[in-house]
N, C-alpha and C positions, 0 to 999 in steps of 0.2 A: 339107644342113642337117638335123639330126635333128628329128623331130617332137617336139613338146612338148605338155604339158597345155594344152588350149584350142584346139589345132589340129584340123582335120577330117582324118579318115583319107582318104588320097588315092584317087582312082579308078584303075583299071587295074592294081591290085596282084594278081599271080598268084604262087602257090607251086606246087610239084609234089608230088604225094603218091601213094602206093599204098595205097588204103583197106584196112583190115583186114577181110577177109571170112572168113578162116580163121585162128584163133589159133595154128596151127602155125608156128613161126618159119622153117621150111624151105619153106613154101608162099609163093610170090611172086606178088603181084598185078601188074597192069600200071600203071605210073606214068601219071598223068593230071594235067591242070592243075586247080588249085583257084582260082577267082576270088574272092579274099578280099574285095575291095571289094563284090562282089555278095552273097557269103555272109554277110558281117558285117552287112549292111543290116538294120535292125530288130531286131538282137540285141545283147546285151551280151557282148562278147568280151574275153578276156584273151589277149594275144599275148606269148608267152614266147620269148626268144631265148637260146640256149645255145651255147657254143663248139663242142660236138661231142657226138654220140651216143656212149654207152659210155665217155666220158672220166670220170676219177675224181670231180671235183666235180659234174658234171652228173648222173652216175648215183647218187652217194651222197647228195648234199645238195640238189640243185635239183629234180629230177623227183619223187622219192618223196613230198614233202609235197603237191604238186599232186594226185597220185593219191589219197593217203590223205584229203585234205581236199576232194575234189570235191563232196561233199554240202554242206559248209559254203559253198563257192563258189556252188553252185546256190541255196542258201537265201538268199544275198545278191543273187540275180538274175542270176548269170552263166549264159549259155546255152551257151557253148563256150569251151574253152581250146585254143589252137593253139600247139604247141611247134615252133619252127623252128631249124634248124641248117644249116650249109653241106654236110652230108652229103647223098648222093643219096636219092631217095624210097624205094628198097628198104631202105637202112640205117635210115632213120627209121621205116619200118614195122616192121622187125625189132626195133628198140629198143622200140617200143610193145608188141610181142608178148611179148618176154622180161620186160617189166614188168607182165605180166598183162592187157593190154588185149585185148579180144575184138572190138572194133569197134562195140559198142553204148554205149560211154561217150562223154560229150561232150568227150573229150580227143583231139585229132588231132595226128599227128606229120607234119611237112611239111618239104620241102627248100626252102632259099632259094638254090639254085644258079642258077636261071634268071633271076630278076628282080633279084637283088642288092639286095633290100629293105634289108638291114642296112646296106649301104654307102650307099645312096641316101637312106634315110629314118631309119634307126636309128643305132646306134653300132657301128661296126666294132671289132674287138677289138685291132687293132694286132698281130695274130699271123698275118700272111699273109692267106689267104682265109677264115679262121675268123670266124664271127659273134662279136659281143660278148655279154656276159651282161647282159640288160636285160629290161624288161617294159613293156607298155602296156595300159591298160584302155580299150577303145573302147565308148562308150555306144551305145544303140539309135539315136540320131540321128546317129551317125558322129563325134561329138566325142570326142577323147582326153581322158579325165579324170585319168589318171595315167600318167606316163612317167618311168621312172627307170633309170639305168645303174649297174652296179657299178663303183666306182672301181678295185677290184682284181678282175679276172675270176676269181681263185681263190676268192673269197668269195661267199656268197649271203646278202645282207641285204635291200636295197631291192627286189630282183627276186624274192624268195621268196614262197611261198604265204601265209605269215603277214602279210607286208607288204601284199600285195594285199588280203587279207581285211580288214585294218585300214583300208584306203582305200575299201572298198565301202560 
């Protein structure tokens, strides 16, 4: 059952990531677990799910506004933005790097291959193992205040940065 506004973010949610410690896209870090339930505690987090790194809609329309508007998000109290896809941790890290992330921004790129969060708590895309295109705002107390899924995974409307900023 997908999480909805008003629900608490569940415990035991882990993603996998390769933190960006070197902005060179050819430098590969070691994938490691990221305990989202623990790391989100006491923080306002935006969890963005995309069908895939480097895919046309995600690369052209979904990710760039989150990067360009990170200061607007921070000004509205957002502590971190976590972008998840079904790609592995190395691909997600490389995607962040080629989009200019150096590892010091509050935008993290994570893999949802291990916990299947999108299938268990989010909205699967109906495109095999790919994640759906959706977003959740998780408040500092763990309550989800906004949770919306794109009806057409090829569009970015309710899950885009502008929609999130309007709900903060």
